[in-house]
N, C-alpha and C positions, 0 to 999 in steps of 0.2 A: 379568308386566306392570307390577307395582308397582316392581320393581327397574329396569325399562327407563325408567319415568317419572322415577325418582330420578336415573339417569345422564343423562337428557336435561336435567333441571333443572341439574345441576352443570355440564354442558358449556355450556349456554347462559349460565349465570352467569359461567363462566370467560371466555368469549369476548366478554362485554359490558362488561368492566372497562376502559372507555375513555370519553373525552369527558365529556359532561354527566352520564352515568349514574354515573361514578366519583365526581364531586363530590357528586352527590345521595346516593350511598351513604355517603360520608364524613360528611356532616352528619347523615344519619339515624343513623349509628352514634354520633356525638357526643351527639345528643339522647337516644338510647336509653341510652347509658352514664350520662348524667346522671340519667335516671329510675331506673336501677338503683342508682346511688349513694344517691339519696334513699330508695329502698326499704330498703337495708341500714341507712342511718343512723337512720331513724325506726322501722323495723320490728324490728330485731334488736339494734342496739348502743345504743339509747337508754337513758337513766337510768331508774331505778325498778325495781320488781319485775317478774318474768317475766310476770305476768298482764297488766300494762300493755302490754308488748311484744307479747303475743299478740293483744290487742285491736287494736293498731295494725297488726299484720301482717295480721289479718283484713280490716281496712279497706283496706289497700293492695292486697291481692289482689282485692278487689272493684273497686278503681279500675283495676287492670290489665285485668280482664275487661271493664269498661265501655269502656276504650280499644280493645279488640279488637272490641267490638260496634259502636262508632261509627266504626271504621276504614272499613267499607263506605261510609259517607256521606262521609267525608273524602277517601279516596284510591281510590274506586271499588271498594273492598272485596275485591279479589282480585289475586293476583300475575299480571301480564300476561305473565310468562315462559311459563307453560303455561296455556292457556285450554281450557275444555271443548270449544269449537268445533273445536279442533285434532284432536279424536278423534271427530268426528261420523261419519266413514266407517269407523272401526275397529270390527270386530265384537266389542265387549265390553259387558258389562252396565253399567247405570248404577251399581250397587253397587260393582263393581270399579273403575270410573272414579273414584267418590268416594273409595275407599280409596287409590287411586294418587295422586290429586291431593293428598289430605291428607298422605300420606307424603312427597311431594315438597316440600310446603310446610314441612316440618321443616328442610329444608336451605336456609335463607335468613336474611338479617339479622334480620328481625322475630322469627322463632322463636328464633334464637340469643340475642338480647337478652332475650327473655322467659324463656328458660331460665336465664340468669344471674340474673334477678330471682327466679325461683321456687326457685333453690338456697338462698335465704334460709331455706326450710323445713328444709333439712338443718342449716344453722347453728343455727337455732332448736332443732332436736331435740338437737343436741350440747350446746347451752347448758343444756338442762334436766338434762343429766347422765346420760341413760339410753341404753344401747346398743340396746335394743329399739326405742325411738322413732327412733333414727338409721337402723336397718335399714328400718323401715316408711317413712321419709321419702323413700327413693330411688324406689320405684314411685309414691309419692304425687306426687312432682315431675313424673314423666313423664305421669301421668294428668292432672295439673293443666294441663300444656302442651297435651296432646291435647284437653282440654275447651275451652280458650279458642280453639284453632284451629277445632274443629268448630262451636262456637256462632257464631264469626265467619262461617264459610261459610254456615251456615243463614240468619243474618240478612242476609247479602249476597244470597242468593237471594230472600228475601222482600221486600227493599227495592230490587230492580232497577228497578221502575217508579217508585219514589219518589225515586231518586237524581237523576233529571233533573227536578227540580221546585223551586219557590221554597221549599217547606217544608224540604227537605233542604239547600238553599243556606243558609238561615238557621241551621240546626242545625250544619252543618259549619263555617261561618265563625265561629260563636260559639265552637266548640272551637279553631279556629285562632287567633282573636283572643285568647282567654284564654291559650293557650300562648305566643304571641309576646309578649304584654304581660308575662307572667310573667318572661321572660328579660330584660326591661328594668327593671321595678319590682317584680317578685315578691320580690326579696331583702328588701324591707321586712317581708314576712311571717315571715322567719327570726327576727325579734325576738319573735314570739309563743311562748308556752310550749306546744309541741305535746304534751309528755308530760302536762301537766295536762289539756289538752283531751281527749286520748284516755282518760285515767284517769277523767274525769268523765262518760263516756258513760252514758246511762241504761240501766237493765236491759233495757228493750224493744229499744233499738237494738242492745245487745250480743247479745241473743237472736236478733235478725234476722240480724246478721252471722254468727253461728254456724250458723244454719239454712239459709242459701242454699247452693247447690252450690259456689259459688266458694271456700268455706272448709271443705269436707268433708275436704280433705287435711290441714288443721291439726287437725281433729277426730280424724282417724285417728292422727296422731302423738301427740296427748294421750291417746287411749284406750290406745295401746300402752305409753306411759310409766306409766299407771296399772294396767297388767296386764289391761285389758279387751280381750282379743284378739278376742272375737266382735264387739265394736263396731268395732274397728280394721278387721277384715276386711270388715265390713258397709259401712263408709264407702268402702273401696277398691272393693268390688264395685259399690256404688251409682254411683261415678264411672265405672267401666268400662261399666256398663249405660247410663248417660246418654250417654257418648261413642258407644256403639253405636246408640242411638236417634237421636242427632243425625246420625250418618252415614246412617242409613236415611231420615231426613227430607231430607237434602241430596241423596241419590240420587233421590228422587222429584222434587225441584226441578230436578235436572239433566236428568232424562228429559223433563220438560215444556219445559225450556229448549231442548233439542236437537231436539225433535220437533214443537213447536207451530208452526203456520203464522202468517204475518203477518196474514192476514185482510184484510178491507176496512177502510180507514181510516174513522173516524167523522167525520161532517160536523158541524161546530158552527155553528149559526145564531146570529148576533148581531144584536140589534136596535140600531138607531142611537139613541144617547142625545142627543137634541136639546138637552137642558138641560145638557150637559156644560160644565164650566168651560173646557175646551180650545177650545170653539167661540168663546170670546172673542178668540182669536188668529185673525184672518181673513187670507186671502190666502196667499201662498207660505210665509211664516214660520210661520203657523198650521198649514199642512199638515205642515211638518217637525216642529213641536212634537208634533202628534198621532202622527206616525210614530215619533218618538223615544219618546213615552210608551208606545206599544205595544211597542217594542223593549226598553225597561227592564222592562216587566212580564212579557214572555215569555222573554227571554234571561237564563237564570239565571246565566250567566257575568258579564254586565254587572252585574246586581243583586248578585251575590256579592261584587264588589269593594266596593260600598257597605256591604253587611252586614259585611264584614271591617273596614272603616274604623270602623263604628259600635262593634262589640264590642271592637276593639283599643283605641280611645280610651277607652271606658268602663272596661275592665279596667285600662288603664294608670294611671288616676287612682283606681280603686276599691281596688287593692291597698294603696297607702299609706294610704288612708282607713280601711280595715279595721284596719291596724296603728296607728291613732290619729293619722295625719298627713293631715288633709283639705285641706291647702293647695292641692293641685292640682285639686280638683273644679271650681272656676269656669272652668278652661281646657279642660274636656272637649269643649265644642262647637267651639272653635277647633282643637283636635287632631283632632277628627272631620273638619272641613272640609279641613284640610291633608292628612290621610291619604287622604280620599276623592279629593282632587285628584291626589295621587301615584299612587293605585291606578287611577284612570280616565283618566290622562293620555294613554293611547293610544286615544282615542275613535274616530278614523277607522279605526285598525287593527282594532278590534273588529268592524267591518262586513265585513271580509274583502273578497272580490272584488265585493261589492255596491256598492262605491264607484263603479263605472261608472254606476250609475243616477243618481247625483248629478251626474256630469260631462256626461252626454249632454243634460241639460236646459239650454237656452241661458240664460246670465246668471242661474244659480241659486246661484252661490257665496255671495252675501251672505245669501240666505234660508236656505241650508243651515247656515252657520256660526251665524247669530243664532238659528235654531230649536234647534240643539243646545245653545247656551248657555242659552236659556230653559228647555229641558227638563231640563238638568242642575240648574239652580236649583230647579225644581219638585220634583225628587227629593230634593235635599240640604237646601235651606234650611229647610223646616218642621221637620225633625228637629233641625237645628242650633239653632233658636230654642227648641224644647222643652227640649233639653239645657241651653241657657244658663240658662233660668229655673229648671229643676228642680235643677241642680247647685248653683247659688248658694243656693237655698232649703234644700236638704238639708245643705249645708256650713255654713249659718248665717253666711255671709260677705256680707251685704248691701252692705258697702263696695266689694266687687269688681264689682258689677253694671255700672257704666259701663265698666270695663276689659274685662269679659267681652263686653259688647255691641259695644264698639269692635273687638276682635279678630275677633268673628264677622262683623260687617258687612264689614269690610275683607277678610277671608279669603274670604268668599263672592264678592265682586266680583272679586278677583284670581284666584281659582280658576276661575271661569266663563270667564275669558279664557285662562288658562294651559292648561286642558285641551284647547282647540281649537288654540291656538298650538303647543303641544308636539306634538300629534298630526299636524300637517302638516309641521313642520320635522324631527321625529325619529320618523317613523312606523315602528312595529314590526309587520310582517305577522303576522296571526293566521289560524288556520284558519277557514273559513266556519262560521257558527253552526250550520248544519244538519249539518255534518260533524264537529263536535267530539265527543270522547269524554267519558266521565265523569271521567277522571283529571284532577285539577287541574293536573298538569304539562303537559297538552295546551294550556293557555292561561295560562302563568305571567306574573307581573309582571316587568318589567325593573327590577332593583334600582337600576341607575344612574339611570334616568329617575325612579323613585320618590323617590330621595333628592334629586336636583337640583331637581325640581319643588317639593318641600316646602321646600327652602332658598330658592328663588326666591320662594315665597309668603310665607315668613317675612320676607324683605326688603321685600316690598310692604306687609305689615301694619305694619312698624316705624314709619313716620311718624305716622299717626294714633294709634297706641298710645303713642308717646313723648309726644304732646301731652296725652293723657288721664292718663298716668302723672305728668306734670309737675303737672297740677292736683291729683292725689292727694297728691303730695309736699308741695305748697305749701298744702294744705288748702283749695283753692278749688273748691267743688263746681260752680260755674257753668263753670269751665274744663274740668272733667271731662266735662260734658255737651256742651260745645262740641267736645271731641275726639270724642265719640261721633257727633255730627252730621257732623263732618268725615270720619269713617270711612265714612259713607254716600256722601258726595261722592267720596271716593277709590275706593270700590267701583264706583260708576257709571263713573268715569274708567277704571279698569282694565278693566271690562267692554267699554267701547266701543273703547278704544285697542288692547288686545290682540286683541280680536275683529277689528278692522280690519286688523291685521297678518296674522292668519290668513286673512282673505278675500283679501288681495293675494297671499299665497303660494299659495292654492288656485287662484286665477285664473291665476297664472303657471306653476305646476308640477303642475297636476292630472293630465295624462297621465303624467308621470314618476312621480307617486305611485301611479297605477294600475299602471304597469309594475312598480314595486317590489313592489306587493302581489301581483301575479300570478306573478312569477318568483322571489320570495324567501320565499314562505310555506312552504318546505320547508327542511330542515336543509341548511346549506351545507357541502359537503365540506371537510375540513380541509386538503386539499392544493391547493385552487384558490380563486380569487376569482371570483365570479360576473360575467358580462359586464355586468350591470346596474350593477355598481360602477365601470365604466369611465367612466360619465358624469361630467361636471364639475359637475353640479348638486348642490347640497347635500342634496337629498332622497334621493340614492342613495349617499351616502358610506358607508364601512364602518361597521357598527354595532359596539357593544361585544361582542355575541354572536359576530359574525364574527371579531373580533380574538382573542377568547378561544379560539375553535375552532382558530385557527392555532397556538396554543401547544401544546407537548407536554403529556402527562398530568402529568409531574413538574413542569413549569413552572406549569400550572394549579393544581396542589395548593399549590405554594409561594406563588403569588400570592394565592390565596384565604385560605390559612392565615395568611400575614403580615398581610393586611388585617384579618381578624377578630381575631387576637391583638393587633394594634396598636390597634384600636378599644377592646378590652377593657382593655388596659393604659393607654391614654391617658385614657379617660373614667371608667369606674367604679372603676378602681384608681389613677388619678392625679388627675384634676381634681376628682372628687367628694370624696375624702378631703382634698384641698387646701382646698376650700370649708369642709368640716367643721372642719378645724384653724383656719382663719381666723375661724370663728364661735365658737370656744372649746370645741370638742369636741362629741360626740354619740354616737349609737348606733354601735358598731363594726361590727355586721352582718358582711358578708363582705369588708370592706376590709382587705387584708393589712397596710398601713402602720399602721393603728390598733391592731394587735395587737403591734406592736414596742415595745420600750422607748422612752421619750420621746426620747432622744438619737438614735435611729435612724429615727424616723418621717419627718422631713423628707428625709433622704437616700433612703429607700425611695420616697417620693412623687416625688422628682426622677428616680430611676432608672426608675420606671414611665412618667412623662411622656416622658422622653428615649427610652426603649425603644419606647414606642408610636409616637412620631414617626418613629423610624428604621424600624420595621416598615412603617408606612403609606407612608413615603417610598420604601422598596424596592418595595412593591407598585405604587405609582403610576409609578415610573420604569421598572419592567419592562413595565408595560402601555403606556406611552407609547413605549418603544423598539420594541415589536412593532407598535404603530400606525404608527410612522414607516416600518417595513419594508413594511407593507401599502400605505401611501400611495405609497411609492416604486415598488412593483410595479405599482400602478394607473397611475401616471404613465408608466412604461416601456411598458406595454401601449397606453396612449393614444397615445404617441409613434409606436409601430410602426404603429398603424392610421391 
């Protein structure tokens, strides 16, 4: 039965290599290989004595294990290819099912990437110069891999009820935000002396790293090198016993998962809070505010977008601050508002088919839009103001307070209008809240909407920010505070103006938006354009996702690859070293041009900028060409009908 499950896993994996899954697999592999590279770089090939490398390797193995443990919270914790429910009617024991699923999980991208990382143990054993330790390292690597897979499955079973909760949403988005921010500003940390940090670990921490099961494999290799074969075999036997115990625990969890009944749902009685601040908003607008407040507190997908924006913006400025560059701290609040706007720009799409309840109420469009704007501000604004004051104080940059407040006020007003305006003009259908799965890919962000909303918000913030910046440059404090006051006026203007545009659009195209939501919330076949796209209304024009699905797998790969490579070449490898050169030099970090001889630095920067522009230009032109084909096909179908 175990062999059958493995063949099923391989067959399903082979047949799913297309569309969005292929692109997701590619980027997962890229991130995984980057993590493997850092494991080899810091754990095996670092400078210093072998003992230092050993301590760093122990720490890195602990990090890999933590990654597998928090995987359940982040990506629903289990491979959706083979689920235990698929074998509910098969007459096999829960123990055999656990062994089969664990064996099948070895044949996947996460397990393969982890195996590459754990092979560092073999390299470490060879580095010590002993054949005995190299021999012991081979079964130790396999047991290490089985251990992290087994502990991940057990944690998944224990946290199944926790996954759909606000607590897990905070935790998972903290991990996502930290990882995403690391790929933007994490390179500042490369200037730190990691060898010295690892070498200065206290004795208690070093003992803890060696005692936990995640590092028993390293202990076995060291024991074999020293000739302590009893200890080496004891560590290997302990890991095998631990894997067996974890499999037994998972089997128990699987049995309860497949045999437990749903039972009667618990009724929760809530008392009306007559003193609630939300009762200050009377009338239809207040009703929408209260409804949205409940939605934000109960829908962990919605709140997860805000959690992601918070942690992403905090880590984005914290990484340089840890490296001794706190200049970005005062802008944390503005980055949070801009990221939250981009992440929640599909506000109406998050309602799913519940949009009909807003449309059937006569003349409710204004109250619905304004209520959503106020509720969004209630969720985001308090956090933004706390971040503004806290980061200015922590960074010790009091001079930046007027600029920070200006950007925060203007961004809040502009964002409260853009989130509703974008969601009615560029609605992206989402699965209804009660039907969403735990996988974060069931409700992904639209990257194009995310970027364009942030850029639009940056343009809206620019006028009052320029006024305050002028006061700072001229040394006129009164002008700085005039700019801050002006940002409040601009924010109110953006709130009312953009909200009014959203109200008019909802009044005009509400039924079309509902039709789009009902008929396009499933994946669009790659060989057809949905009938809803034949409408001339802008609400049902082809989306970015629809156009991407019309591309072949090879074209999708080329477009995404060129876009990302172009962005990397243009900004971090081109424009950033250009600014560093213009400022007279600085930390070389990972900028290729700054490692070149002086006479080659400017040519390399020029090559990076030109190459990045060409790659981005190719990606954009390919996308626009396919969009033109889709629009022509829609026009032809409309003409025939």
